[in-house]
DRENTORLUM-566365 format. One record per residue: residue number from 1; residue in three letters; x, y, z of N, C-alpha, C in turn. Coordinates in Angstrom, 2 decimals, padded with zeros to 5 digits. Example, Ala and Ser with C-alpha at 12.3 -4.5 7.8 and 13.67 -1.06 7.14 Angstrom:
BEGIN
  num  residu      n.u      n.v      n.w     ca.u     ca.v     ca.w      c.u      c.v      c.w
    1     Ala   013.19  -005.69   007.80   012.30  -004.50   007.80   013.20  -003.30   007.80
    2     Ser   012.85  -002.25   007.08   013.67  -001.06   007.14   012.90   000.03   007.87
REM end
This chain:
BEGIN
  num  residu      n.u      n.v      n.w     ca.u     ca.v     ca.w      c.u      c.v      c.w
    1     Met   016.51  -001.22   019.01   015.31  -001.47   019.10   014.34  -001.30   020.59
    2     Ala   013.82  -000.66   021.26   012.19  -001.16   021.95   011.76  -001.84   021.37
    3     Arg   010.62  -003.05   022.21   009.80  -003.64   022.08   008.97  -003.01   021.32
    4     Gln   008.18  -003.51   020.44   006.96  -002.72   019.83   005.87  -003.85   019.56
    5     Val   004.52  -003.34   019.19   003.81  -003.50   019.24   003.43  -003.62   017.53
    6     Trp   003.13  -003.98   016.57   002.96  -004.15   015.15   001.82  -004.59   014.65
    7     Leu   001.13  -004.75   013.63  -000.45  -005.04   013.20   000.12  -005.33   011.78
    8     Ile   000.13  -005.75   011.02   000.27  -006.46   009.29  -000.50  -006.71   008.89
    9     Thr  -001.44  -005.56   008.34  -002.94  -006.23   007.20  -002.01  -006.97   006.26
   10     Gly  -002.65  -008.34   005.74  -002.07  -008.34   004.29  -000.85  -010.02   004.47
   11     Ala  -000.83  -010.52   005.67   000.39  -011.06   005.77   000.32  -012.65   006.01
   12     Ser  -000.75  -012.56   004.45  -000.80  -014.20   004.37   000.59  -014.38   003.19
   13     Ser   000.86  -013.32   002.46   001.84  -013.55   001.10   002.79  -012.05   000.68
   14     Gly   003.20  -012.30   000.21   004.31  -011.23  -000.16   005.48  -010.79   000.74
   15     Phe   004.82  -009.18   000.70   005.25  -008.18   001.47   004.46  -009.00   003.34
   16     Gly   003.90  -009.04   002.98   002.86  -008.58   004.26   003.47  -009.98   004.87
   17     Ala   004.09  -011.31   004.35   004.41  -012.26   005.41   005.92  -011.60   005.30
   18     Leu   006.93  -011.55   004.25   007.49  -010.84   004.86   008.19  -010.16   006.12
   19     Leu   007.28  -008.72   005.93   006.81  -007.90   007.14   006.85  -008.77   008.29
   20     Ala   006.22  -009.83   008.03   005.99  -009.89   009.50   006.60  -010.82   010.29
   21     Glu   007.34  -011.55   009.65   008.97  -012.28   009.36   009.53  -011.39   010.36
   22     Lys   010.10  -010.88   009.76   011.04  -010.03   009.63   010.88  -008.95   010.93
   23     Ala   010.04  -008.56   010.82   009.70  -007.54   012.27   009.61  -009.05   013.77
   24     Leu   008.97  -009.79   013.73   009.09  -011.46   014.46   010.63  -011.53   015.06
   25     Gln   011.65  -011.61   014.66   013.43  -011.12   014.38   013.65  -010.91   014.62
   26     Ala   013.62  -009.18   014.32   013.95  -007.68   015.21   013.59  -007.92   016.95
   27     Gly   012.58  -009.01   017.05   011.63  -008.63   018.66   010.72  -008.08   018.63
   28     His   009.73  -007.84   017.55   008.78  -007.05   018.59   007.70  -008.08   017.95
   29     Asp   006.64  -007.44   018.52   005.22  -008.68   019.16   004.79  -008.29   017.49
   30     Val   003.62  -009.09   017.15   002.92  -008.64   015.97   001.88  -009.49   015.75
   31     Ile   000.80  -008.61   015.11  -000.70  -009.33   014.84  -000.40  -009.27   013.69
   32     Ala  -000.73  -010.41   013.29  -000.45  -010.96   011.52  -001.41  -011.20   010.58
   33     Thr  -002.71  -009.89   010.50  -003.88  -010.49   009.75  -003.46  -011.89   008.54
   34     Ala  -005.10  -012.17   008.39  -005.23  -012.78   007.23  -006.69  -013.36   006.86
   35     Arg  -007.20  -013.36   005.66  -008.60  -013.12   005.70  -009.05  -014.96   006.00
   36     Asn  -008.54  -015.72   005.93  -007.99  -017.30   006.01  -007.14  -017.15   006.70
   37     Pro  -007.07  -017.34   008.54  -005.26  -017.50   008.88  -004.57  -018.90   009.10
   38     Thr  -006.16  -019.59   009.36  -006.07  -021.33   008.64  -005.10  -021.19   007.89
   39     Lys  -004.71  -021.11   007.06  -003.96  -021.18   005.61  -002.97  -020.59   006.32
   40     Ala  -002.97  -019.13   006.23  -001.30  -018.64   006.13  -000.75  -019.17   007.08
   41     Ala  -001.79  -020.21   007.98  -000.55  -020.38   009.56   000.73  -021.32   008.77
   42     Gln  -000.83  -022.43   008.39   000.08  -023.32   007.11   001.04  -022.77   005.94
   43     Asp   000.74  -022.38   005.52   001.75  -021.03   004.24   002.90  -020.84   005.40
   44     Tyr   003.16  -020.50   006.14   003.72  -019.53   006.82   004.33  -020.22   008.42
   45     Pro   004.31  -021.13   008.11   004.57  -021.63   010.01   005.57  -020.57   010.60
   46     Gln   006.28  -020.65   010.88   007.39  -019.49   010.94   007.18  -018.46   012.23
   47     Ile   005.67  -017.50   011.45   004.85  -016.69   011.76   004.50  -017.19   013.48
   48     Thr   004.18  -017.95   012.77   003.81  -018.19   014.73   004.83  -019.30   015.30
   49     Ser   005.76  -020.05   015.39   006.26  -020.35   016.08   007.96  -018.95   016.15
   50     Leu   007.84  -018.07   015.95   008.66  -016.59   016.57   007.93  -015.82   016.96
   51     Gly   006.59  -016.40   017.32   005.63  -015.86   018.50   004.92  -014.72   017.80
   52     Gly   004.31  -014.80   016.71   003.63  -013.74   016.00   001.70  -014.41   016.16
   53     Lys   000.85  -013.40   016.39  -000.40  -014.44   016.28  -001.27  -013.49   015.26
   54     Trp  -001.67  -014.37   014.99  -002.77  -014.55   014.14  -004.13  -014.21   013.79
   55     Leu  -004.73  -013.44   012.90  -006.39  -012.23   013.44  -006.77  -012.58   012.08
   56     Gln  -007.58  -013.32   011.89  -008.74  -013.07   010.73  -009.61  -012.30   010.30
   57     Leu  -009.02  -011.51   009.87  -009.70  -010.13   008.83  -009.62  -009.62   007.53
   58     Asp  -011.09  -009.35   007.13  -011.12  -009.05   005.68  -010.99  -007.91   006.26
   59     Val  -010.48  -006.54   005.27  -010.21  -005.44   005.63  -011.41  -004.84   004.74
   60     Ser  -011.80  -005.24   003.67  -013.00  -004.78   002.61  -014.23  -005.01   003.70
   61     Arg  -015.20  -005.69   004.91  -015.44  -006.02   005.75  -016.51  -004.12   006.53
   62     Lys  -017.08  -003.59   006.82  -016.92  -002.58   007.55  -016.51  -003.23   009.86
   63     Glu  -017.02  -003.60   009.13  -016.97  -004.84   010.87  -015.12  -004.48   011.07
   64     Ala  -014.05  -004.38   009.66  -012.89  -004.71   010.17  -012.16  -003.80   010.98
   65     Gln  -012.82  -002.79   011.09  -012.50  -001.28   012.40  -012.50  -001.83   013.84
   66     Glu  -014.05  -002.55   013.84  -014.06  -002.89   015.17  -013.37  -004.01   015.91
   67     Gln  -013.07  -004.67   015.31  -011.90  -006.32   014.85  -010.74  -006.12   015.20
   68     Val  -010.02  -004.49   014.98  -009.22  -004.56   015.27  -008.36  -003.54   016.35
   69     Glu  -009.96  -002.72   016.40  -009.74  -002.31   017.60  -009.98  -003.04   018.87
   70     Gln  -010.61  -003.86   018.97  -010.74  -005.50   019.32  -009.36  -006.18   019.59
   71     Ala  -008.60  -006.19   018.73  -007.53  -007.29   019.32  -006.20  -006.18   019.54
   72     Ile  -006.10  -004.55   019.57  -004.82  -004.28   019.53  -006.02  -004.20   021.46
   73     Glu  -006.66  -004.01   022.04  -007.41  -003.73   023.36  -007.11  -005.87   024.18
   74     Thr  -007.07  -006.52   022.86  -007.29  -007.88   023.50  -005.20  -008.24   023.89
   75     Asn  -004.82  -007.06   024.00  -002.94  -007.95   023.26  -002.45  -006.62   024.45
   76     Gly  -002.74  -006.20   025.42  -003.19  -004.91   026.00  -003.02  -003.60   025.96
   77     Gly  -003.86  -003.53   024.83  -004.53  -001.72   024.41  -002.62  -000.72   023.70
   78     Lys  -001.90  -001.35   023.38  -000.54  -000.85   022.74  -000.75  -001.19   021.86
   79     Ile  -000.07  -000.05   020.72  -000.07  -000.34   018.93   000.85   001.04   018.12
   80     Asp   001.79   000.28   018.47   003.58   001.35   017.65   003.26   001.18   015.42
   81     Val   003.04   000.28   015.95   003.50   000.51   013.46   002.05  -000.39   013.88
   82     Ala   001.42  -000.11   012.76   000.90  -000.80   011.84   000.79  -000.07   009.87
   83     Ile   000.41  -001.60   009.19   000.97  -001.58   008.22  -000.65  -001.78   007.77
   84     Asn  -000.70  -001.16   006.34  -001.99  -001.25   005.97  -001.30  -001.53   004.64
   85     Asn  -000.95  -003.50   004.72  -000.92  -003.34   003.05  -001.56  -005.30   002.88
   86     Ala  -002.55  -004.58   002.59  -003.84  -005.68   002.24  -003.92  -004.91   001.45
   87     Gly  -004.35  -005.85  -000.47  -005.06  -004.95  -001.33  -004.48  -006.06  -002.75
   88     Tyr  -005.25  -005.85  -003.09  -004.92  -006.40  -004.67  -005.30  -005.80  -005.63
   89     Gly  -004.77  -005.84  -007.08  -004.95  -005.43  -008.33  -006.17  -005.71  -009.36
   90     Leu  -007.05  -004.94  -009.99  -008.19  -005.48  -010.66  -006.62  -004.59  -012.36
   91     Leu  -006.94  -005.25  -013.87  -006.77  -005.02  -014.88  -007.73  -005.38  -015.82
   92     Gly  -007.72  -003.71  -016.11  -008.30  -003.93  -017.70  -008.91  -002.85  -018.35
   93     Gly  -009.71  -002.47  -019.25  -010.22  -001.28  -019.50  -011.02  -000.91  -018.84
   94     Ile  -011.32   000.59  -018.11  -011.97   000.93  -017.89  -013.68   000.79  -018.54
   95     Glu  -013.82   000.97  -019.20  -014.89   000.48  -020.46  -015.34  -001.37  -019.43
   96     Asp  -014.99  -002.31  -019.67  -014.94  -003.03  -019.19  -015.40  -003.28  -018.17
   97     Ile  -014.94  -002.51  -016.53  -015.18  -003.02  -015.18  -015.62  -002.66  -015.26
   98     Ser  -016.88  -003.40  -014.45  -018.32  -003.07  -013.82  -018.12  -001.99  -012.86
   99     Glu  -019.45  -001.47  -012.10  -019.26  -001.01  -010.79  -018.81  -001.64  -009.77
  100     Asp  -019.92  -003.43  -009.79  -019.97  -003.22  -008.53  -017.89  -004.02  -007.99
  101     Glu  -017.41  -004.85  -009.28  -015.89  -005.02  -009.62  -014.92  -003.26  -009.28
  102     Leu  -015.20  -002.05  -009.42  -015.35  -001.13  -008.85  -014.72  -000.26  -007.57
  103     Asp  -015.73  -000.90  -007.07  -016.93  -001.10  -005.42  -015.68  -002.25  -004.54
  104     Ile  -015.29  -003.38  -004.85  -014.71  -003.77  -004.16  -013.13  -004.16  -004.28
  105     Gln  -012.63  -003.63  -005.06  -011.13  -002.98  -005.84  -011.24  -001.64  -004.32
  106     Phe  -012.19  -000.54  -004.58  -012.27   000.56  -003.17  -012.41  -000.14  -002.01
  107     Gln  -012.92  -001.64  -001.58  -013.84  -001.42  -000.35  -012.27  -001.89   000.29
  108     Thr  -011.52  -002.75  -000.86  -010.00  -003.43   000.25  -009.16  -002.49  -000.27
  109     Asn  -008.26  -001.79  -001.03  -007.43  -001.04  -001.67  -007.53  -000.05  -000.90
  110     Val  -008.14   000.88  -001.04  -008.97   002.52  -000.16  -009.84   002.35   001.14
  111     Tyr  -011.38   001.35   001.11  -011.19   001.94   002.81  -011.05   001.38   003.09
  112     Gly  -010.62  -000.44   003.30  -009.31  -001.88   004.01  -008.56   000.08   004.60
  113     Val  -007.60   000.21   003.97  -006.72   001.20   004.70  -007.26   001.79   005.48
  114     Val  -008.59   002.87   005.23  -009.15   003.55   006.02  -009.67   003.07   007.68
  115     Arg  -010.20   001.94   007.77  -011.17   001.04   008.25  -009.77   000.87   010.06
  116     Val  -008.39   000.16   009.12  -007.58  -000.06   010.35  -006.93   001.15   010.09
  117     Thr  -006.81   002.42   009.97  -006.02   003.85   010.02  -007.29   003.94   011.67
  118     Lys  -008.69   004.57   011.40  -008.80   004.67   012.19  -009.16   003.63   013.56
  119     Ala  -008.59   002.48   012.65  -008.99   002.05   014.55  -007.79   001.59   015.63
  120     Val  -006.68   001.60   014.54  -005.66   002.58   015.53  -005.23   003.86   016.01
  121     Leu  -005.52   004.50   015.25  -005.46   006.10   015.80  -006.03   007.17   017.21
  122     Pro  -006.89   006.75   017.69  -007.50   006.54   018.63  -006.37   006.25   020.30
  123     Phe  -005.35   004.78   020.27  -004.95   004.18   020.47  -003.35   005.43   020.67
  124     Met  -002.95   005.10   019.64  -001.85   006.71   018.72  -001.70   007.45   019.29
  125     Arg  -002.47   008.50   019.27  -002.79   009.53   020.16  -003.21   009.28   020.55
  126     Ala  -003.52   008.67   021.96  -003.15   008.26   023.68  -002.07   008.30   023.26
  127     Gln  -000.80   007.66   022.92   000.77   006.91   023.62   001.36   008.84   022.71
  128     Arg  -000.07   009.55   021.92   001.24   009.82   020.75   003.36   009.94   020.62
  129     Ser   002.29   008.20   020.05   003.17   008.29   019.40   003.02   006.90   018.29
  130     Gly   003.98   006.87   017.16   002.78   005.55   016.52   003.16   005.91   015.08
  131     Thr   003.92   004.52   014.37   003.85   004.84   012.82   002.70   004.05   011.97
  132     Ile   002.31   004.54   011.38   001.44   004.36   009.56   002.36   004.22   008.83
  133     Val   001.52   002.72   008.69   002.32   002.75   006.72   001.61   002.50   005.75
  134     Asn   001.36   003.27   004.91   001.13   002.47   004.04   001.15   002.67   002.66
  135     Val   000.89   000.90   002.30   001.14   000.15   000.92   001.67   000.59  -000.31
  136     Ser   001.42   001.97  -000.94   000.61   002.16  -002.29   001.33   001.11  -003.26
  137     Ser   002.14   001.48  -004.15   002.46   001.62  -005.56   002.87   002.20  -006.38
  138     Ile   003.64   002.11  -007.22   004.46   002.66  -008.29   002.95   003.26  -009.26
  139     Ala   002.14   002.08  -009.01   000.71   002.52  -010.20  -000.03   003.86  -008.92
  140     Gly   000.15   004.05  -007.72  -000.25   005.18  -006.74   000.46   006.35  -008.13
  141     Phe   001.52   006.15  -008.28   001.87   007.39  -008.77   002.03   007.90  -010.40
  142     Ala   001.92   006.75  -010.62   002.09   006.95  -012.78   001.33   005.85  -012.75
  143     Ala  -000.42   006.60  -013.34  -001.38   004.99  -014.34  -000.43   004.91  -015.03
  144     Ala  -001.30   004.08  -015.88  -000.58   003.42  -017.51  -001.92   002.81  -017.50
  145     Pro  -002.01   002.54  -019.18  -002.95   001.08  -019.98  -002.87  -000.05  -019.07
  146     Ser  -004.58  -000.44  -018.97  -005.20  -001.41  -018.01  -005.08  -001.01  -016.62
  147     Thr  -004.31  -000.46  -015.99  -004.62  -000.29  -014.30  -005.46   001.12  -014.32
  148     Ala  -006.67   001.77  -014.75  -006.82   002.68  -014.26  -007.95   002.08  -012.43
  149     Ala  -008.39   000.86  -012.80  -008.93   000.73  -011.68  -007.70   000.47  -010.16
  150     Tyr  -007.15   000.01  -010.53  -006.47  -000.36  -009.48  -005.53   001.36  -008.73
  151     Ser  -004.55   001.66  -010.02  -004.15   003.41  -009.70  -005.15   004.36  -009.42
  152     Met  -006.46   003.89  -009.26  -007.73   004.72  -008.84  -007.40   004.57  -007.66
  153     Ser  -007.37   003.61  -007.07  -007.10   003.10  -005.84  -005.75   002.84  -004.99
  154     Lys  -004.95   003.41  -005.98  -003.56   003.82  -005.65  -003.64   005.47  -005.28
  155     Phe  -003.85   005.84  -005.62  -003.80   007.61  -005.39  -004.97   007.55  -004.75
  156     Ala  -006.15   007.48  -004.03  -006.27   007.56  -003.37  -005.82   007.43  -001.75
  157     Val  -004.73   006.23  -001.64  -004.74   006.19  -000.66  -002.49   007.00  -000.83
  158     Glu  -002.87   007.37  -002.07  -001.33   008.99  -001.75  -002.34   009.82  -000.96
  159     Ala  -003.45   010.45  -001.83  -004.32   011.56  -001.07  -004.40   011.45   000.65
  160     Leu  -004.91   010.04   000.89  -005.27   009.41   002.39  -003.64   009.96   003.07
  161     Ser  -002.61   009.34   003.06  -001.41   009.81   002.84  -000.19   010.68   003.36
  162     Glu  -001.37   011.88   002.40  -000.73   013.09   002.28  -000.99   014.19   003.95
  163     Ser  -002.40   013.78   003.17  -003.16   014.29   004.61  -003.00   014.18   005.91
  164     Leu  -002.95   012.91   006.30  -002.77   012.55   007.32  -000.84   012.32   007.64
  165     Phe   000.02   013.10   006.95   000.50   013.29   007.74   001.45   014.72   008.03
  166     Ala   000.29   015.27   007.25  -000.39   016.74   007.87  -000.79   016.53   009.39
  167     Glu  -001.80   016.07   009.53  -002.78   015.54   010.40  -002.29   015.42   011.25
  168     Leu  -001.87   014.30   011.59  -000.94   013.81   012.49   000.49   013.71   013.28
  169     Lys   000.80   015.31   012.64   001.75   015.41   013.12   002.19   016.23   014.71
  170     Pro   001.23   016.56   015.03   000.99   017.88   016.30   001.28   016.17   017.77
  171     Phe   000.75   014.34   016.58   000.50   013.66   017.97   001.67   012.42   017.80
  172     Asn   002.71   013.18   017.47   004.40   012.90   016.76   004.02   011.18   016.67
  173     Ile   002.99   011.09   015.55   002.51   010.41   014.67   003.14   009.96   013.09
  174     Arg   004.27   009.23   012.85   004.94   009.02   011.65   003.68   008.64   010.42
  175     Val   003.78   008.62   009.13   002.77   008.41   007.54   004.60   007.96   007.02
  176     Leu   004.33   006.92   006.29   005.35   006.03   005.59   004.28   005.73   004.75
  177     Leu   004.31   006.26   003.38   003.99   006.11   002.02   005.21   005.02   001.54
  178     Val   004.80   003.90   001.50   005.69   002.72   000.32   005.40   002.36  -001.08
  179     Glu   005.61   002.82  -001.73   005.86   002.89  -002.89   006.59   001.83  -003.61
  180     Pro   006.36   000.48  -003.89   006.77  -000.29  -004.44   006.83  -000.30  -005.92
  181     Gly   007.95  -000.63  -006.68   008.30  -000.89  -008.11   007.54  -003.05  -008.29
  182     Ala   008.20  -003.38  -008.85   007.47  -004.31  -009.86   009.01  -004.94  -008.63
  183     Phe   008.47  -006.26  -007.41   009.08  -007.08  -006.95   008.81  -009.23  -007.17
  184     Arg   009.44  -009.51  -007.14   009.12  -011.26  -007.30   008.52  -011.50  -005.75
  185     Thr   006.76  -010.93  -005.77   006.14  -011.74  -004.75   005.31  -012.51  -005.80
  186     Asn   003.95  -013.20  -005.55   002.97  -013.07  -006.29   001.64  -011.87  -006.54
  187     Phe   002.08  -011.21  -006.20   001.21  -009.69  -006.16   000.62  -010.19  -007.98
  188     Ile   001.87  -010.57  -008.60   000.98  -009.87  -010.53   000.67  -010.91  -010.54
  189     Gly   000.72  -012.13  -010.20   000.27  -013.48  -010.92  -000.80  -013.56  -010.09
  190     Ser  -001.58  -012.66  -008.99  -002.66  -013.29  -008.20  -003.70  -011.53  -008.91
  191     His  -003.01  -011.25  -010.24  -003.81  -009.96  -010.28  -005.34  -010.47  -011.06
  192     Lys  -006.23  -009.66  -011.11  -007.61  -009.72  -011.76  -008.23  -009.36  -013.08
  193     Phe  -008.88  -009.23  -013.54  -009.73  -009.27  -014.66  -011.04  -009.44  -014.69
  194     Pro  -011.59  -008.05  -015.75  -012.93  -007.55  -015.94  -013.75  -008.86  -016.25
  195     Ala  -014.72  -009.44  -015.38  -015.83  -010.50  -015.17  -015.87  -010.12  -017.60
  196     Ala  -016.68  -008.67  -017.94  -016.99  -009.35  -019.12  -015.65  -008.99  -020.32
  197     Gly  -014.26  -009.29  -019.86  -012.96  -009.50  -020.42  -012.66  -008.37  -021.63
  198     Leu  -012.18  -008.94  -022.71  -011.72  -007.70  -023.13  -012.50  -006.70  -024.34
  199     Thr  -013.32  -006.08  -024.49  -013.54  -005.55  -025.72  -012.99  -005.38  -026.88
  200     Lys  -013.47  -005.98  -028.29  -012.74  -006.22  -029.32  -011.95  -005.54  -029.43
  201     Asp  -012.38  -003.98  -029.82  -012.09  -002.87  -030.28  -010.69  -002.74  -029.53
  202     Tyr  -010.68  -002.76  -028.30  -009.59  -002.65  -027.91  -008.25  -003.45  -027.90
  203     Glu  -008.50  -004.33  -028.44  -007.27  -005.46  -029.72  -006.59  -004.46  -030.16
  204     Gly  -005.44  -004.82  -030.08  -004.05  -004.33  -029.88  -003.69  -002.49  -029.77
  205     Thr  -004.37  -002.57  -028.94  -004.40  -001.44  -028.14  -003.23  -001.41  -027.10
  206     Pro  -002.95  -000.38  -026.19  -002.20   000.29  -025.38  -002.65  -000.87  -024.36
  207     Val  -004.46  -000.42  -024.35  -004.68  -001.83  -022.98  -004.78  -003.39  -023.40
  208     Ala  -004.46  -003.79  -024.55  -004.26  -005.57  -024.76  -003.18  -005.76  -024.37
  209     Ala  -002.06  -004.58  -024.73  -000.46  -004.98  -024.86  -000.17  -005.04  -023.41
  210     Ala  -000.56  -004.00  -022.60  -000.58  -004.42  -021.15  -000.77  -005.49  -019.84
  211     Met  -002.19  -005.74  -020.88  -002.35  -007.01  -020.13  -001.41  -008.11  -020.30
  212     Gly  -001.31  -008.59  -021.46  -001.08  -009.62  -022.03   001.29  -009.42  -021.40
  213     Phe   000.81  -008.10  -021.17   002.47  -007.92  -020.65   003.03  -008.59  -018.71
  214     Phe   001.32  -007.86  -018.58   001.54  -008.58  -016.60   001.03  -009.57  -017.05
  215     Asp   000.24  -010.55  -017.95   000.48  -012.23  -018.22   001.77  -013.09  -018.02
  216     Asn   002.68  -012.11  -018.63   004.32  -012.51  -018.62   004.88  -012.32  -018.06
  217     Phe   005.04  -011.29  -017.11   005.74  -010.64  -016.77   006.00  -010.84  -014.78
  218     Ala   004.92  -012.60  -014.69   004.85  -012.56  -013.08   007.07  -014.05  -013.50
  219     Gly   007.33  -013.39  -012.64   008.85  -014.02  -012.31   009.90  -013.19  -013.21
  220     Lys   009.77  -012.32  -013.48   010.80  -011.65  -014.58   010.74  -009.68  -013.54
  221     Gln   009.99  -010.29  -012.29   009.81  -008.51  -011.67   011.84  -008.01  -011.28
  222     Pro   012.26  -007.22  -011.53   013.49  -006.66  -011.16   013.24  -007.14  -009.71
  223     Gly   012.59  -006.40  -008.86   012.36  -006.09  -007.62   013.34  -007.08  -006.79
  224     Asp   013.69  -007.87  -005.72   014.38  -008.27  -004.68   013.02  -008.34  -003.60
  225     Pro   012.06  -009.45  -003.25   010.95  -009.09  -002.21   012.20  -008.78  -000.44
  226     Ala   013.09  -009.62  -000.20   013.80  -009.70   000.82   014.46  -008.49   000.81
  227     Lys   014.65  -007.68   000.51   015.59  -006.39   000.20   014.61  -005.10   000.15
  228     Gly   013.47  -005.35  -000.71   012.67  -004.67  -000.19   011.31  -004.49   000.82
  229     Val   011.64  -005.52   001.57   011.54  -004.95   002.83   011.85  -005.07   003.55
  230     Gln   013.88  -005.00   003.49   014.53  -004.48   004.93   014.53  -002.87   004.80
  231     Arg   014.57  -002.32   003.80   014.55  -001.46   003.43   012.90  -000.19   004.22
  232     Ile   012.38  -000.91   004.17   010.99  -000.39   005.00   011.31  -001.14   006.18
  233     Leu   011.45  -002.04   007.07   012.04  -002.69   008.18   012.67  -001.32   008.71
  234     Asp   013.84  -000.73   007.66   014.76   000.39   007.71   014.73   001.36   008.41
  235     Val   013.38   001.85   007.03   013.02   003.54   007.78   012.18   003.24   008.47
  236     Ile   011.31   002.11   008.74   010.39   002.28   010.25   011.24   002.30   011.07
  237     Gln   011.82   001.41   011.04   012.84   001.67   013.02   014.24   003.04   012.72
  238     Leu   014.11   004.01   012.13   015.19   004.67   011.74   016.36   004.20   012.16
  239     Glu   016.84   002.76   011.06   018.35   002.01   010.70   018.77   001.77   009.93
  240     Gly   019.96   001.82   009.77   021.14   001.25   008.44   020.66   001.92   007.59
  241     Met   019.87   001.13   006.14   019.77   002.93   005.28   018.40   003.00   006.32
  242     Gly   017.59   003.72   006.39   016.70   004.32   007.06   017.59   005.15   008.19
  243     Gln   018.83   005.22   008.45   018.41   006.14   009.92   018.67   007.80   008.99
  244     Ser   018.17   008.86   009.39   017.39   010.59   009.46   017.01   010.50   008.39
  245     Lys   016.06   009.44   007.72   014.57   009.33   006.68   012.83   009.44   007.41
  246     Gly   013.53   009.87   009.02   011.46   009.85   009.31   010.56   011.04   009.24
  247     His   012.25   011.99   008.54   011.13   013.31   008.47   010.25   013.79   006.94
  248     Leu   010.32   011.90   005.70   010.24   011.98   004.86   008.38   010.62   005.21
  249     Leu   008.21   011.13   003.55   007.00   010.55   003.82   006.80   009.45   002.60
  250     Arg   007.47   009.85   001.87   007.92   008.32   000.27   009.43   007.40   000.53
  251     Leu   008.40   006.36   000.48   009.15   005.65  -000.02   009.45   005.07  -001.18
  252     Pro   009.89   005.09  -001.75   009.23   004.70  -003.49   010.93   002.79  -003.30
  253     Leu   010.29   002.06  -004.03   011.55   000.97  -004.06   011.29   000.24  -005.33
  254     Gly   012.64   000.10  -005.64   012.67  -000.50  -006.74   013.30   000.08  -007.74
  255     Thr   014.16  -000.76  -009.03   015.02  -000.10  -010.17   014.12   000.76  -010.62
  256     Asp   012.95  -000.38  -010.73   012.09   000.34  -011.72   011.54   001.73  -011.36
  257     Cys   011.44   002.05  -010.17   010.39   002.93  -009.51   011.00   004.30  -010.05
  258     Phe   012.21   003.80  -009.36   012.71   005.53  -010.01   012.31   006.18  -011.05
  259     Pro   012.78   005.53  -012.12   013.04   005.87  -013.36   011.40   006.28  -013.57
  260     Arg   010.91   005.63  -012.94   009.20   005.81  -013.80   008.67   006.96  -013.01
  261     Met   009.19   007.43  -011.71   008.70   008.60  -011.09   009.83   009.72  -011.85
  262     Met   010.21   009.67  -012.76   011.02   010.87  -013.32   010.47   010.96  -013.97
  263     Thr   010.65   010.03  -014.88   009.66   010.36  -015.89   007.84   011.06  -015.41
  264     Lys   007.82   010.79  -014.82   006.26   011.36  -014.61   006.56   012.49  -013.85
  265     Trp   006.86   012.83  -013.11   007.92   014.14  -012.94   008.11   015.05  -013.45
  266     Asp   008.63   014.60  -014.68   009.48   015.76  -015.61   007.87   015.99  -016.51
  267     Ala   007.71   015.31  -016.85   006.12   015.21  -017.91   005.57   016.45  -017.05
  268     Val   004.98   016.07  -016.04   003.73   017.41  -014.84   005.06   018.45  -015.34
  269     Arg   005.94   018.47  -015.36   006.91   019.78  -014.88   006.54   020.91  -016.32
  270     Gln   007.03   019.21  -017.19   006.74   020.35  -018.74   005.74   020.63  -018.95
  271     Asn   004.49   019.56  -018.76   003.02   019.97  -018.57   002.79   021.29  -018.35
  272     Leu   003.32   021.62  -017.02   002.70   022.61  -015.99   003.37   024.10  -017.05
  273     Glu   004.24   024.12  -016.97   005.70   025.76  -017.64   004.63   025.92  -018.70
  274     Glu   004.25   024.59  -020.24   003.60   025.16  -020.91   002.11   025.62  -020.92
  275     Met   001.84   025.27  -019.87   000.05   025.66  -019.36   000.28   026.97  -019.04
  276     Lys   001.75   027.85  -018.55   001.35   028.80  -017.61   001.37   029.34  -017.64
  277     Glu   001.38   029.93  -019.30   000.55   031.78  -019.41  -001.01   031.47  -019.10
  278     Val  -002.19   030.57  -019.83  -003.13   030.27  -019.56  -003.55   029.71  -018.27
  279     Thr  -002.14   029.75  -017.01  -003.08   029.11  -015.82  -003.13   030.36  -015.07
  280     Leu  -001.74   031.46  -015.28  -001.43   032.99  -014.39  -003.27   033.53  -015.32
  281     Ser  -003.37   033.57  -015.84  -004.45   034.43  -016.40  -006.12   034.46  -016.20
  282     Thr  -005.68   033.80  -015.21  -007.14   033.53  -014.27  -007.28   034.37  -013.06
  283     Ala  -006.65   035.19  -013.17  -006.91   036.48  -011.83  -007.64   037.68  -011.90
  284     Val  -008.04   037.91  -011.37  -009.68   038.53  -011.29  -008.46   040.73  -011.67
  285     Asp  -009.51   040.80  -012.08  -008.84   041.73  -012.86  -009.02   043.07  -011.32
  286     Ser  -007.60   044.09  -011.92  -007.14   044.99  -010.36  -008.31   045.82  -010.73
  287     Asp  -009.24   046.00  -009.18  -010.08   046.66  -008.52  -009.85   048.46  -009.42
REM end
């Protein structure tokens, strides 16, 4: 495959770091972003040794768009693949989550994706080519107790990706929506809880049970990050298992992800069928 320029947000750990390393090994130029690139470079020296460049970037800040634009200009004005990977999970009952906490969740997981996307699109439109990869989550397709804030943000990423998928086709720009299940990265262990804690009435409810589950789930996730990242690269590059997948929007990943998506799909279908008579009863009467 021809050498490309990739920009990957949230490259300081997990999928982001692995994606940067694999893309470099595949022969691409990589701009890897992190809020603290000095620490990230120490934690993942292979990214620098393979030729990657680090960019200090906090996607939750408004200046992120301009910073990405400047980085692309500095690196020759070309960008082929942008991977919106930066994000975190805020877990807890929605009643306990403050507006400020919810705002930070959205500034990172939603507005951060928008800022980076708006930065790369003028370059990709001029090239009439490019790929935007938005890393969502199974929680962005099927919400669960205690994931309201995180799922809200990832549902928004799903909606954004669906719209972009249609909007950018005339410019030969692909949009790929990655929906991982649980993989053995540090994501689950780094989730955040509301400062208010848990309202006592929720003790013994699905919210408390889910929060306890996540506390003990780190290291037990069924997904292999190296395999997940390789599948993402395959689909981006249309190689290996990704051959002939270029027309598809969604890339679900994980043995836990597939059945959970099917369960949601079946539930929505059943709901639709049972509400069909009500749904179709609202047409204007014939004149």
